N, CA and C atoms of all chains as a GROMACS GRO file, in nm:
protein
  609
    1MET      N    1  -1.023   1.578  -2.103
    1MET     CA    2  -1.121   1.472  -2.122
    1MET      C    3  -1.196   1.452  -1.990
    2LYS      N    4  -1.324   1.492  -1.983
    2LYS     CA    5  -1.398   1.478  -1.859
    2LYS      C    6  -1.473   1.350  -1.855
    3ASN      N    7  -1.449   1.263  -1.760
    3ASN     CA    8  -1.518   1.136  -1.751
    3ASN      C    9  -1.596   1.129  -1.624
    4SER      N   10  -1.730   1.134  -1.635
    4SER     CA   11  -1.814   1.129  -1.518
    4SER      C   12  -1.850   0.980  -1.491
    5ASN      N   13  -1.813   0.890  -1.580
    5ASN     CA   14  -1.844   0.753  -1.567
    5ASN      C   15  -1.773   0.694  -1.444
    6PHE      N   16  -1.846   0.601  -1.377
    6PHE     CA   17  -1.794   0.541  -1.254
    6PHE      C   18  -1.659   0.469  -1.286
    7TYR      N   19  -1.651   0.402  -1.396
    7TYR     CA   20  -1.533   0.317  -1.428
    7TYR      C   21  -1.410   0.405  -1.463
    8ASN      N   22  -1.434   0.529  -1.504
    8ASN     CA   23  -1.321   0.616  -1.536
    8ASN      C   24  -1.276   0.706  -1.426
    9THR      N   25  -1.358   0.703  -1.317
    9THR     CA   26  -1.322   0.790  -1.202
    9THR      C   27  -1.210   0.721  -1.124
   10PRO      N   28  -1.097   0.791  -1.100
   10PRO     CA   29  -0.991   0.732  -1.023
   10PRO      C   30  -1.034   0.699  -0.883
   11ILE      N   31  -0.971   0.598  -0.822
   11ILE     CA   32  -1.004   0.563  -0.684
   11ILE      C   33  -0.971   0.678  -0.591
   12ARG      N   34  -1.064   0.711  -0.500
   12ARG     CA   35  -1.043   0.825  -0.414
   12ARG      C   36  -0.961   0.774  -0.295
   13LEU      N   37  -0.854   0.852  -0.268
   13LEU     CA   38  -0.768   0.816  -0.155
   13LEU      C   39  -0.761   0.938  -0.067
   14LEU      N   40  -0.719   0.918   0.057
   14LEU     CA   41  -0.701   1.024   0.151
   14LEU      C   42  -0.593   1.118   0.108
   15PRO      N   43  -0.594   1.245   0.146
   15PRO     CA   44  -0.487   1.338   0.111
   15PRO      C   45  -0.351   1.288   0.166
   16PHE      N   46  -0.244   1.339   0.108
   16PHE     CA   47  -0.109   1.294   0.143
   16PHE      C   48  -0.078   1.312   0.293
   17TYR      N   49  -0.132   1.421   0.354
   17TYR     CA   50  -0.092   1.448   0.490
   17TYR      C   51  -0.140   1.335   0.589
   18PHE      N   52  -0.242   1.256   0.546
   18PHE     CA   53  -0.285   1.144   0.630
   18PHE      C   54  -0.181   1.038   0.646
   19LYS      N   55  -0.088   1.029   0.550
   19LYS     CA   56   0.021   0.934   0.560
   19LYS      C   57   0.111   0.967   0.681
   20LYS      N   58   0.132   1.095   0.693
   20LYS     CA   59   0.219   1.146   0.807
   20LYS      C   60   0.143   1.121   0.936
   21ILE      N   61   0.014   1.146   0.938
   21ILE     CA   62  -0.066   1.122   1.060
   21ILE      C   63  -0.059   0.973   1.099
   22GLY      N   64  -0.066   0.885   0.992
   22GLY     CA   65  -0.057   0.742   1.012
   22GLY      C   66   0.068   0.700   1.081
   23TRP      N   67   0.182   0.758   1.031
   23TRP     CA   68   0.314   0.729   1.088
   23TRP      C   69   0.320   0.776   1.235
   24TYR      N   70   0.265   0.898   1.260
   24TYR     CA   71   0.270   0.951   1.397
   24TYR      C   72   0.193   0.854   1.488
   25ILE      N   73   0.074   0.804   1.443
   25ILE     CA   74  -0.005   0.714   1.526
   25ILE      C   75   0.071   0.586   1.558
   26ILE      N   76   0.138   0.530   1.449
   26ILE     CA   77   0.211   0.406   1.471
   26ILE      C   78   0.329   0.432   1.569
   27ILE      N   79   0.397   0.539   1.554
   27ILE     CA   80   0.505   0.568   1.645
   27ILE      C   81   0.451   0.580   1.792
   28LEU      N   82   0.336   0.642   1.807
   28LEU     CA   83   0.280   0.663   1.937
   28LEU      C   84   0.242   0.527   1.999
   29THR      N   85   0.194   0.432   1.917
   29THR     CA   86   0.157   0.302   1.968
   29THR      C   87   0.274   0.223   2.022
   30PHE      N   88   0.397   0.263   1.980
   30PHE     CA   89   0.516   0.202   2.042
   30PHE      C   90   0.569   0.281   2.157
   31VAL      N   91   0.561   0.415   2.144
   31VAL     CA   92   0.622   0.505   2.242
   31VAL      C   93   0.536   0.508   2.368
   32VAL      N   94   0.402   0.520   2.353
   32VAL     CA   95   0.317   0.532   2.474
   32VAL      C   96   0.326   0.412   2.567
   33PRO      N   97   0.312   0.288   2.518
   33PRO     CA   98   0.326   0.175   2.613
   33PRO      C   99   0.458   0.167   2.681
   34LEU      N  100   0.567   0.202   2.602
   34LEU     CA  101   0.700   0.199   2.660
   34LEU      C  102   0.710   0.307   2.772
   35GLY      N  103   0.655   0.424   2.746
   35GLY     CA  104   0.657   0.534   2.846
   35GLY      C  105   0.581   0.493   2.972
   36ILE      N  106   0.465   0.432   2.949
   36ILE     CA  107   0.386   0.390   3.062
   36ILE      C  108   0.453   0.281   3.140
   37LYS      N  109   0.522   0.190   3.070
   37LYS     CA  110   0.590   0.077   3.139
   37LYS      C  111   0.710   0.135   3.222
   38LEU      N  112   0.783   0.232   3.162
   38LEU     CA  113   0.893   0.290   3.228
   38LEU      C  114   0.850   0.373   3.350
   39SER      N  115   0.730   0.436   3.336
   39SER     CA  116   0.690   0.520   3.452
   39SER      C  117   0.615   0.437   3.554
   40HIS      N  118   0.604   0.309   3.534
   40HIS     CA  119   0.534   0.217   3.627
   40HIS      C  120   0.390   0.264   3.658
   41SER      N  121   0.326   0.310   3.554
   41SER     CA  122   0.191   0.362   3.576
   41SER      C  123   0.090   0.248   3.612
   42ILE      N  124  -0.019   0.288   3.675
   42ILE     CA  125  -0.118   0.192   3.724
   42ILE      C  126  -0.205   0.141   3.607
   43ILE      N  127  -0.203   0.212   3.491
   43ILE     CA  128  -0.292   0.174   3.378
   43ILE      C  129  -0.267   0.030   3.334
   44LEU      N  130  -0.136  -0.007   3.330
   44LEU     CA  131  -0.101  -0.138   3.279
   44LEU      C  132  -0.151  -0.250   3.364
   45THR      N  133  -0.157  -0.228   3.495
   45THR     CA  134  -0.204  -0.334   3.581
   45THR      C  135  -0.354  -0.342   3.592
   46SER      N  136  -0.418  -0.226   3.587
   46SER     CA  137  -0.565  -0.225   3.608
   46SER      C  138  -0.642  -0.256   3.482
   47ASN      N  139  -0.612  -0.182   3.370
   47ASN     CA  140  -0.690  -0.204   3.242
   47ASN      C  141  -0.601  -0.258   3.131
   48LYS      N  142  -0.526  -0.357   3.161
   48LYS     CA  143  -0.428  -0.407   3.067
   48LYS      C  144  -0.489  -0.450   2.934
   49GLU      N  145  -0.597  -0.526   2.943
   49GLU     CA  146  -0.664  -0.578   2.820
   49GLU      C  147  -0.723  -0.461   2.733
   50LEU      N  148  -0.791  -0.370   2.803
   50LEU     CA  149  -0.855  -0.256   2.733
   50LEU      C  150  -0.743  -0.175   2.669
   51PHE      N  151  -0.634  -0.153   2.739
   51PHE     CA  152  -0.524  -0.074   2.686
   51PHE      C  153  -0.466  -0.139   2.563
   52LYS      N  154  -0.454  -0.274   2.568
   52LYS     CA  155  -0.402  -0.350   2.455
   52LYS      C  156  -0.493  -0.338   2.330
   53ILE      N  157  -0.624  -0.344   2.357
   53ILE     CA  158  -0.724  -0.331   2.246
   53ILE      C  159  -0.714  -0.195   2.180
   54ILE      N  160  -0.711  -0.090   2.270
   54ILE     CA  161  -0.696   0.047   2.213
   54ILE      C  162  -0.570   0.063   2.137
   55LEU      N  163  -0.462   0.012   2.182
   55LEU     CA  164  -0.331   0.025   2.109
   55LEU      C  165  -0.341  -0.050   1.974
   56GLN      N  166  -0.402  -0.170   1.975
   56GLN     CA  167  -0.422  -0.244   1.846
   56GLN      C  168  -0.504  -0.164   1.751
   57ASP      N  169  -0.612  -0.107   1.802
   57ASP     CA  170  -0.697  -0.025   1.712
   57ASP      C  171  -0.623   0.093   1.652
   58PHE      N  172  -0.544   0.157   1.739
   58PHE     CA  173  -0.464   0.276   1.687
   58PHE      C  174  -0.360   0.225   1.585
   59PHE      N  175  -0.298   0.107   1.614
   59PHE     CA  176  -0.196   0.060   1.523
   59PHE      C  177  -0.258   0.029   1.383
   60ILE      N  178  -0.367  -0.039   1.385
   60ILE     CA  179  -0.431  -0.078   1.256
   60ILE      C  180  -0.482   0.049   1.186
   61THR      N  181  -0.531   0.145   1.264
   61THR     CA  182  -0.576   0.271   1.199
   61THR      C  183  -0.457   0.342   1.134
   62GLY      N  184  -0.341   0.347   1.204
   62GLY     CA  185  -0.223   0.404   1.152
   62GLY      C  186  -0.178   0.341   1.018
   63LEU      N  187  -0.183   0.206   1.020
   63LEU     CA  188  -0.143   0.130   0.897
   63LEU      C  189  -0.239   0.164   0.784
   64ALA      N  190  -0.367   0.166   0.818
   64ALA     CA  191  -0.466   0.194   0.711
   64ALA      C  192  -0.448   0.337   0.659
   65LEU      N  193  -0.419   0.433   0.746
   65LEU     CA  194  -0.401   0.572   0.694
   65LEU      C  195  -0.283   0.580   0.602
   66ILE      N  196  -0.176   0.507   0.637
   66ILE     CA  197  -0.053   0.507   0.551
   66ILE      C  198  -0.089   0.443   0.415
   67GLY      N  199  -0.159   0.329   0.426
   67GLY     CA  200  -0.186   0.253   0.304
   67GLY      C  201  -0.284   0.317   0.209
   68PHE      N  202  -0.382   0.392   0.262
   68PHE     CA  203  -0.484   0.442   0.179
   68PHE      C  204  -0.488   0.597   0.168
   69SER      N  205  -0.370   0.653   0.180
   69SER     CA  206  -0.356   0.792   0.144
   69SER      C  207  -0.269   0.811   0.024
   70ARG      N  208  -0.287   0.921  -0.043
   70ARG     CA  209  -0.217   0.947  -0.170
   70ARG      C  210  -0.067   0.959  -0.148
   71ASP      N  211   0.010   0.936  -0.251
   71ASP     CA  212   0.155   0.965  -0.250
   71ASP      C  213   0.169   1.115  -0.288
   72LYS      N  214   0.292   1.164  -0.279
   72LYS     CA  215   0.311   1.301  -0.316
   72LYS      C  216   0.270   1.317  -0.466
   73VAL      N  217   0.322   1.226  -0.550
   73VAL     CA  218   0.279   1.224  -0.690
   73VAL      C  219   0.206   1.095  -0.715
   74GLU      N  220   0.076   1.102  -0.717
   74GLU     CA  221  -0.007   0.983  -0.741
   74GLU      C  222  -0.046   0.978  -0.890
   75ASP      N  223   0.006   0.881  -0.958
   75ASP     CA  224  -0.031   0.873  -1.099
   75ASP      C  225  -0.083   0.732  -1.136
   76GLU      N  226  -0.107   0.710  -1.266
   76GLU     CA  227  -0.166   0.584  -1.306
   76GLU      C  228  -0.080   0.462  -1.272
   77MET      N  229   0.050   0.480  -1.274
   77MET     CA  230   0.141   0.366  -1.243
   77MET      C  231   0.134   0.337  -1.096
   78SER      N  232   0.126   0.438  -1.008
   78SER     CA  233   0.115   0.411  -0.866
   78SER      C  234  -0.015   0.343  -0.834
   79MET      N  235  -0.124   0.374  -0.917
   79MET     CA  236  -0.252   0.312  -0.891
   79MET      C  237  -0.245   0.161  -0.929
   80LEU      N  238  -0.171   0.132  -1.041
   80LEU     CA  239  -0.152  -0.004  -1.081
   80LEU      C  240  -0.075  -0.083  -0.977
   81ILE      N  241   0.033  -0.017  -0.926
   81ILE     CA  242   0.115  -0.086  -0.822
   81ILE      C  243   0.030  -0.106  -0.696
   82ARG      N  244  -0.056  -0.008  -0.662
   82ARG     CA  245  -0.144  -0.018  -0.548
   82ARG      C  246  -0.240  -0.136  -0.566
   83MET      N  247  -0.295  -0.149  -0.684
   83MET     CA  248  -0.392  -0.255  -0.712
   83MET      C  249  -0.317  -0.396  -0.702
   84LYS      N  250  -0.201  -0.403  -0.754
   84LYS     CA  251  -0.124  -0.531  -0.751
   84LYS      C  252  -0.094  -0.572  -0.610
   85SER      N  253  -0.056  -0.471  -0.531
   85SER     CA  254  -0.019  -0.489  -0.388
   85SER      C  255  -0.144  -0.538  -0.311
   86ILE      N  256  -0.261  -0.480  -0.340
   86ILE     CA  257  -0.380  -0.515  -0.273
   86ILE      C  258  -0.415  -0.658  -0.305
   87ILE      N  259  -0.396  -0.700  -0.430
   87ILE     CA  260  -0.424  -0.838  -0.475
   87ILE      C  261  -0.330  -0.935  -0.398
   88SER      N  262  -0.198  -0.896  -0.391
   88SER     CA  263  -0.101  -0.981  -0.327
   88SER      C  264  -0.141  -1.001  -0.180
   89SER      N  265  -0.182  -0.894  -0.113
   89SER     CA  266  -0.212  -0.901   0.027
   89SER      C  267  -0.341  -0.982   0.046
   90PHE      N  268  -0.432  -0.971  -0.045
   90PHE     CA  269  -0.562  -1.043  -0.043
   90PHE      C  270  -0.528  -1.196  -0.056
   91VAL      N  271  -0.438  -1.230  -0.148
   91VAL     CA  272  -0.405  -1.373  -0.175
   91VAL      C  273  -0.332  -1.423  -0.041
   92TYR      N  274  -0.247  -1.338   0.020
   92TYR     CA  275  -0.175  -1.376   0.138
   92TYR      C  276  -0.284  -1.410   0.250
   93GLY      N  277  -0.383  -1.319   0.264
   93GLY     CA  278  -0.490  -1.339   0.360
   93GLY      C  279  -0.563  -1.469   0.338
   94LEU      N  280  -0.589  -1.498   0.208
   94LEU     CA  281  -0.662  -1.619   0.173
   94LEU      C  282  -0.580  -1.742   0.207
   95VAL      N  283  -0.453  -1.738   0.174
   95VAL     CA  284  -0.361  -1.852   0.200
   95VAL      C  285  -0.351  -1.873   0.351
   96MET      N  286  -0.343  -1.766   0.428
   96MET     CA  287  -0.330  -1.776   0.573
   96MET      C  288  -0.460  -1.831   0.633
   97THR      N  289  -0.574  -1.782   0.580
   97THR     CA  290  -0.702  -1.828   0.633
   97THR      C  291  -0.721  -1.980   0.604
   98ILE      N  292  -0.674  -2.022   0.491
   98ILE     CA  293  -0.688  -2.170   0.456
   98ILE      C  294  -0.584  -2.251   0.531
   99SER      N  295  -0.457  -2.203   0.537
   99SER     CA  296  -0.354  -2.291   0.593
   99SER      C  297  -0.347  -2.292   0.743
  100ASN      N  298  -0.381  -2.181   0.810
  100ASN     CA  299  -0.367  -2.173   0.957
  100ASN      C  300  -0.446  -2.280   1.034
  101PRO      N  301  -0.572  -2.303   1.001
  101PRO     CA  302  -0.641  -2.411   1.075
  101PRO      C  303  -0.578  -2.550   1.048
  102LEU      N  304  -0.535  -2.572   0.925
  102LEU     CA  305  -0.466  -2.701   0.893
  102LEU      C  306  -0.334  -2.715   0.972
  103LEU      N  307  -0.256  -2.603   0.979
  103LEU     CA  308  -0.133  -2.608   1.045
  103LEU      C  309  -0.154  -2.629   1.199
  104SER      N  310  -0.256  -2.560   1.247
  104SER     CA  311  -0.288  -2.577   1.392
  104SER      C  312  -0.325  -2.717   1.424
  105TYR      N  313  -0.402  -2.773   1.331
  105TYR     CA  314  -0.454  -2.912   1.352
  105TYR      C  315  -0.339  -3.011   1.345
  106SER      N  316  -0.253  -2.996   1.245
  106SER     CA  317  -0.142  -3.092   1.226
  106SER      C  318  -0.029  -3.082   1.327
  107THR      N  319  -0.007  -2.958   1.374
  107THR     CA  320   0.109  -2.941   1.467
  107THR      C  321   0.063  -2.927   1.612
  108ASN      N  322  -0.069  -2.928   1.634
  108ASN     CA  323  -0.120  -2.908   1.767
  108ASN      C  324  -0.075  -2.777   1.836
  109VAL      N  325  -0.032  -2.687   1.752
  109VAL     CA  326   0.011  -2.552   1.804
  109VAL      C  327  -0.099  -2.458   1.762
  110SER      N  328  -0.159  -2.385   1.858
  110SER     CA  329  -0.264  -2.292   1.830
  110SER      C  330  -0.207  -2.167   1.759
  111ILE      N  331  -0.248  -2.143   1.637
  111ILE     CA  332  -0.200  -2.025   1.563
  111ILE      C  333  -0.313  -1.921   1.561
  112HIS      N  334  -0.288  -1.810   1.619
  112HIS     CA  335  -0.396  -1.707   1.624
  112HIS      C  336  -0.416  -1.646   1.485
  113SER      N  337  -0.539  -1.659   1.437
  113SER     CA  338  -0.567  -1.601   1.309
  113SER      C  339  -0.696  -1.519   1.323
  114GLU      N  340  -0.710  -1.454   1.435
  114GLU     CA  341  -0.827  -1.368   1.454
  114GLU      C  342  -0.819  -1.252   1.358
  115GLY      N  343  -0.941  -1.187   1.340
  115GLY     CA  344  -0.955  -1.086   1.242
  115GLY      C  345  -0.851  -0.976   1.255
  116PHE      N  346  -0.827  -0.924   1.369
  116PHE     CA  347  -0.731  -0.816   1.388
  116PHE      C  348  -0.590  -0.858   1.336
  117SER      N  349  -0.548  -0.973   1.385
  117SER     CA  350  -0.411  -1.021   1.353
  117SER      C  351  -0.396  -1.037   1.201
  118LEU      N  352  -0.497  -1.105   1.142
  118LEU     CA  353  -0.488  -1.129   0.993
  118LEU      C  354  -0.491  -1.000   0.915
  119PHE      N  355  -0.584  -0.909   0.956
  119PHE     CA  356  -0.598  -0.786   0.883
  119PHE      C  357  -0.471  -0.699   0.894
  120THR      N  358  -0.409  -0.706   1.012
  120THR     CA  359  -0.285  -0.631   1.032
  120THR      C  360  -0.175  -0.689   0.940
  121GLN      N  361  -0.168  -0.822   0.939
  121GLN     CA  362  -0.069  -0.883   0.849
  121GLN      C  363  -0.094  -0.848   0.702
  122MET      N  364  -0.221  -0.848   0.664
  122MET     CA  365  -0.256  -0.813   0.528
  122MET      C  366  -0.217  -0.668   0.493
  123LEU      N  367  -0.242  -0.576   0.588
  123LEU     CA  368  -0.207  -0.437   0.564
  123LEU      C  369  -0.056  -0.425   0.554
  124ILE      N  370   0.020  -0.492   0.644
  124ILE     CA  371   0.168  -0.485   0.636
  124ILE      C  372   0.217  -0.540   0.506
  125MET      N  373   0.156  -0.657   0.458
  125MET     CA  374   0.192  -0.713   0.328
  125MET      C  375   0.169  -0.610   0.218
  126TYR      N  376   0.054  -0.551   0.221
  126TYR     CA  377   0.015  -0.456   0.121
  126TYR      C  378   0.117  -0.339   0.116
  127LEU      N  379   0.151  -0.288   0.235
  127LEU     CA  380   0.244  -0.176   0.239
  127LEU      C  381   0.386  -0.221   0.194
  128PHE      N  382   0.425  -0.342   0.228
  128PHE     CA  383   0.554  -0.395   0.192
  128PHE      C  384   0.562  -0.407   0.039
  129TRP      N  385   0.461  -0.472  -0.023
  129TRP     CA  386   0.456  -0.486  -0.164
  129TRP      C  387   0.450  -0.356  -0.241
  130TYR      N  388   0.374  -0.263  -0.189
  130TYR     CA  389   0.360  -0.138  -0.250
  130TYR      C  390   0.496  -0.063  -0.249
  131SER      N  391   0.562  -0.064  -0.134
  131SER     CA  392   0.692   0.006  -0.124
  131SER      C  393   0.794  -0.065  -0.213
  132ALA      N  394   0.795  -0.201  -0.211
  132ALA     CA  395   0.892  -0.274  -0.292
  132ALA      C  396   0.874  -0.251  -0.436
  133LEU      N  397   0.749  -0.263  -0.486
  133LEU     CA  398   0.719  -0.245  -0.629
  133LEU      C  399   0.747  -0.105  -0.676
  134LYS      N  400   0.720  -0.005  -0.587
  134LYS     CA  401   0.740   0.132  -0.622
  134LYS      C  402   0.894   0.157  -0.634
  135TYR      N  403   0.967   0.095  -0.543
  135TYR     CA  404   1.115   0.117  -0.539
  135TYR      C  405   1.181   0.059  -0.660
  136PHE      N  406   1.138  -0.062  -0.699
  136PHE     CA  407   1.202  -0.135  -0.811
  136PHE      C  408   1.131  -0.115  -0.938
  137ARG      N  409   1.041  -0.020  -0.951
  137ARG     CA  410   0.975  -0.001  -1.086
  137ARG      C  411   1.070   0.057  -1.188
  138MET      N  412   0.543  -0.303  -2.653
  138MET     CA  413   0.525  -0.176  -2.722
  138MET      C  414   0.656  -0.093  -2.719
  139ARG      N  415   0.702  -0.053  -2.841
  139ARG     CA  416   0.820   0.032  -2.847
  139ARG      C  417   0.776   0.171  -2.833
  140ASN      N  418   0.867   0.256  -2.794
  140ASN     CA  419   0.836   0.402  -2.794
  140ASN      C  420   0.963   0.484  -2.824
  141ARG      N  421   0.939   0.607  -2.870
  141ARG     CA  422   1.044   0.700  -2.909
  141ARG      C  423   1.058   0.814  -2.809
  142LEU      N  424   1.012   0.784  -2.683
  142LEU     CA  425   1.004   0.887  -2.585
  142LEU      C  426   1.143   0.949  -2.557
  143LYS      N  427   1.240   0.864  -2.537
  143LYS     CA  428   1.374   0.913  -2.507
  143LYS      C  429   1.428   1.001  -2.619
  144ILE      N  430   1.403   0.959  -2.741
  144ILE     CA  431   1.454   1.033  -2.858
  144ILE      C  432   1.384   1.171  -2.865
  145GLU      N  433   1.250   1.166  -2.853
  145GLU     CA  434   1.171   1.291  -2.861
  145GLU      C  435   1.214   1.387  -2.747
  146ARG      N  436   1.239   1.327  -2.635
  146ARG     CA  437   1.278   1.408  -2.523
  146ARG      C  438   1.413   1.472  -2.546
  147ALA      N  439   1.502   1.399  -2.609
  147ALA     CA  440   1.639   1.454  -2.637
  147ALA      C  441   1.624   1.564  -2.740
  148ILE      N  442   1.533   1.538  -2.843
  148ILE     CA  443   1.516   1.644  -2.944
  148ILE      C  444   1.463   1.770  -2.880
  149MET      N  445   1.370   1.761  -2.794
  149MET     CA  446   1.308   1.872  -2.726
  149MET      C  447   1.398   1.931  -2.616
  150ASN      N  448   1.502   1.849  -2.580
  150ASN     CA  449   1.598   1.887  -2.480
  150ASN      C  450   1.528   1.911  -2.341
  151ILE      N  451   1.448   1.814  -2.300
  151ILE     CA  452   1.386   1.821  -2.169
  151ILE      C  453   1.423   1.700  -2.083
  152THR      N  454   1.428   1.716  -1.955
  152THR     CA  455   1.462   1.603  -1.870
  152THR      C  456   1.335   1.516  -1.842
  153GLN      N  457   1.360   1.403  -1.784
  153GLN     CA  458   1.247   1.311  -1.745
  153GLN      C  459   1.159   1.386  -1.648
  154GLN      N  460   1.218   1.458  -1.551
  154GLN     CA  461   1.143   1.528  -1.450
  154GLN      C  462   1.051   1.638  -1.510
  155GLU      N  463   1.109   1.706  -1.608
  155GLU     CA  464   1.031   1.814  -1.677
  155GLU      C  465   0.917   1.757  -1.752
  156LEU      N  466   0.941   1.648  -1.819
  156LEU     CA  467   0.835   1.581  -1.891
  156LEU      C  468   0.726   1.531  -1.797
  157ALA      N  469   0.772   1.471  -1.691
  157ALA     CA  470   0.680   1.421  -1.589
  157ALA      C  471   0.595   1.528  -1.531
  158ASP      N  472   0.651   1.640  -1.503
  158ASP     CA  473   0.574   1.759  -1.444
  158ASP      C  474   0.469   1.810  -1.548
  159LYS      N  475   0.515   1.808  -1.676
  159LYS     CA  476   0.422   1.858  -1.779
  159LYS      C  477   0.299   1.770  -1.803
  160VAL      N  478   0.320   1.639  -1.785
  160VAL     CA  479   0.202   1.546  -1.808
  160VAL      C  480   0.141   1.497  -1.682
  161GLY      N  481   0.192   1.540  -1.565
  161GLY     CA  482   0.131   1.512  -1.439
  161GLY      C  483   0.158   1.369  -1.380
  162VAL      N  484   0.273   1.317  -1.408
  162VAL     CA  485   0.307   1.186  -1.351
  162VAL      C  486   0.444   1.199  -1.279
  163SER      N  487   0.489   1.088  -1.220
  163SER     CA  488   0.619   1.096  -1.150
  163SER      C  489   0.727   1.073  -1.255
  164ARG      N  490   0.850   1.107  -1.209
  164ARG     CA  491   0.966   1.084  -1.298
  164ARG      C  492   0.992   0.935  -1.319
  165GLN      N  493   0.964   0.859  -1.213
  165GLN     CA  494   0.988   0.712  -1.224
  165GLN      C  495   0.890   0.654  -1.330
  166THR      N  496   0.769   0.705  -1.336
  166THR     CA  497   0.674   0.653  -1.441
  166THR      C  498   0.731   0.678  -1.579
  167ILE      N  499   0.785   0.800  -1.606
  167ILE     CA  500   0.845   0.833  -1.736
  167ILE      C  501   0.962   0.731  -1.764
  168ASN      N  502   1.041   0.713  -1.659
  168ASN     CA  503   1.154   0.621  -1.671
  168ASN      C  504   1.109   0.480  -1.710
  169SER      N  505   1.004   0.436  -1.644
  169SER     CA  506   0.952   0.303  -1.671
  169SER      C  507   0.894   0.294  -1.813
  170ILE      N  508   0.834   0.398  -1.860
  170ILE     CA  509   0.781   0.398  -1.997
  170ILE      C  510   0.897   0.391  -2.097
  171GLU      N  511   0.995   0.475  -2.072
  171GLU     CA  512   1.115   0.479  -2.163
  171GLU      C  513   1.186   0.347  -2.170
  172SER      N  514   1.186   0.275  -2.053
  172SER     CA  515   1.259   0.145  -2.052
  172SER      C  516   1.165   0.028  -2.089
  173ASN      N  517   1.045   0.064  -2.140
  173ASN     CA  518   0.949  -0.036  -2.182
  173ASN      C  519   0.900  -0.130  -2.074
  174ARG      N  520   0.906  -0.082  -1.946
  174ARG     CA  521   0.855  -0.163  -1.837
  174ARG      C  522   0.715  -0.135  -1.810
  175TYR      N  523   0.661  -0.021  -1.859
  175TYR     CA  524   0.525   0.012  -1.839
  175TYR      C  525   0.461   0.075  -1.962
  176ILE      N  526   0.338   0.027  -1.995
  176ILE     CA  527   0.269   0.083  -2.110
  176ILE      C  528   0.168   0.187  -2.060
  177PRO      N  529   0.181   0.305  -2.101
  177PRO     CA  530   0.091   0.413  -2.046
  177PRO      C  531  -0.052   0.396  -2.094
  178SER      N  532  -0.143   0.458  -2.019
  178SER     CA  533  -0.284   0.453  -2.060
  178SER      C  534  -0.302   0.544  -2.185
  179THR      N  535  -0.417   0.531  -2.249
  179THR     CA  536  -0.444   0.614  -2.368
  179THR      C  537  -0.434   0.762  -2.334
  180THR      N  538  -0.493   0.801  -2.220
  180THR     CA  539  -0.489   0.940  -2.178
  180THR      C  540  -0.349   0.994  -2.168
  181LEU      N  541  -0.262   0.920  -2.099
  181LEU     CA  542  -0.121   0.960  -2.085
  181LEU      C  543  -0.049   0.960  -2.217
  182ALA      N  544  -0.074   0.857  -2.296
  182ALA     CA  545  -0.012   0.850  -2.435
  182ALA      C  546  -0.048   0.975  -2.518
  183ILE      N  547  -0.171   1.018  -2.507
  183ILE     CA  548  -0.218   1.133  -2.588
  183ILE      C  549  -0.156   1.259  -2.529
  184LYS      N  550  -0.149   1.268  -2.395
  184LYS     CA  551  -0.085   1.385  -2.337
  184LYS      C  552   0.060   1.399  -2.379
  185ILE      N  553   0.129   1.289  -2.378
  185ILE     CA  554   0.274   1.284  -2.420
  185ILE      C  555   0.288   1.328  -2.564
  186SER      N  556   0.205   1.260  -2.647
  186SER     CA  557   0.216   1.291  -2.793
  186SER      C  558   0.182   1.436  -2.823
  187ASN      N  559   0.084   1.486  -2.751
  187ASN     CA  560   0.045   1.631  -2.772
  187ASN      C  561   0.157   1.721  -2.737
  188LEU      N  562   0.227   1.686  -2.629
  188LEU     CA  563   0.342   1.765  -2.587
  188LEU      C  564   0.449   1.777  -2.690
  189PHE      N  565   0.474   1.663  -2.757
  189PHE     CA  566   0.577   1.654  -2.862
  189PHE      C  567   0.523   1.697  -2.999
  190LYS      N  568   0.397   1.735  -3.000
  190LYS     CA  569   0.326   1.776  -3.124
  190LYS      C  570   0.338   1.666  -3.232
  191LYS      N  571   0.314   1.546  -3.190
  191LYS     CA  572   0.318   1.429  -3.280
  191LYS      C  573   0.189   1.346  -3.253
  192THR      N  574   0.160   1.254  -3.342
  192THR     CA  575   0.051   1.165  -3.315
  192THR      C  576   0.097   1.054  -3.226
  193VAL      N  577  -0.001   0.982  -3.161
  193VAL     CA  578   0.037   0.876  -3.067
  193VAL      C  579   0.116   0.767  -3.140
  194ASN      N  580   0.075   0.738  -3.266
  194ASN     CA  581   0.146   0.632  -3.340
  194ASN      C  582   0.295   0.670  -3.372
  195GLU      N  583   0.319   0.796  -3.378
  195GLU     CA  584   0.461   0.838  -3.404
  195GLU      C  585   0.546   0.820  -3.280
  196ILE      N  586   0.486   0.820  -3.165
  196ILE     CA  587   0.565   0.800  -3.042
  196ILE      C  588   0.563   0.656  -2.994
  197PHE      N  589   0.444   0.596  -3.003
  197PHE     CA  590   0.430   0.456  -2.955
  197PHE      C  591   0.400   0.365  -3.074
  198GLU      N  592   0.465   0.249  -3.071
  198GLU     CA  593   0.452   0.158  -3.183
  198GLU      C  594   0.433   0.014  -3.133
  199LEU      N  595   0.336  -0.053  -3.186
  199LEU     CA  596   0.310  -0.193  -3.143
  199LEU      C  597   0.422  -0.283  -3.193
  200GLU      N  598   0.457  -0.381  -3.106
  200GLU     CA  599   0.553  -0.486  -3.148
  200GLU      C  600   0.478  -0.608  -3.194
  201GLU      N  601   0.552  -0.698  -3.252
  201GLU     CA  602   0.485  -0.818  -3.308
  201GLU      C  603   0.408  -0.898  -3.205
  202ASP      N  604   0.472  -0.907  -3.082
  202ASP     CA  605   0.403  -0.990  -2.983
  202ASP      C  606   0.295  -0.914  -2.900
  203ASP      N  607   0.268  -0.792  -2.932
  203ASP     CA  608   0.162  -0.718  -2.864
  203ASP      C  609   0.021  -0.759  -2.909
   0.00000   0.00000   0.00000
């Protein structure tokens, strides 16, 4: 059954090997700063902020590659689980966006809800729900 | 939705993995269908019924609350 219709076309995901690349990137974002710290390199003292931003970017890229690449067997049920997980993480993002300013205001504690932090949390939530729902299906 | 997947599979003497490979899904998906935790799409239902050389209605049956 060939369906050229937009609604019948499955969501395009990255090939499976991108998942491995994503994991390698995430491991590197933990290993590299540790290595630099242990070797007492000058990078940490001179360009600390830039280094942090680059690491954050790599971390979020790694998470996104894991989250948006195909599984070994990608079928309609994994697509459904993926969709439900994305909705859960979206709701989480919405709740955090609404509640954080109120919490910050009422407790006088500044809660960082900048784009990077929130999107990272949302991606982690998505991956958590996806893994959990896939495991318990 | 009730289904006779487990029975048909036993008649044909094939494992969940073999059925999954033949219709292009994971073994867990077949297991979820057999345990009535997941209702397959029309495409998958037709693929499964074609494999067992039966009509979709012979494999899948609506329940009263469907």
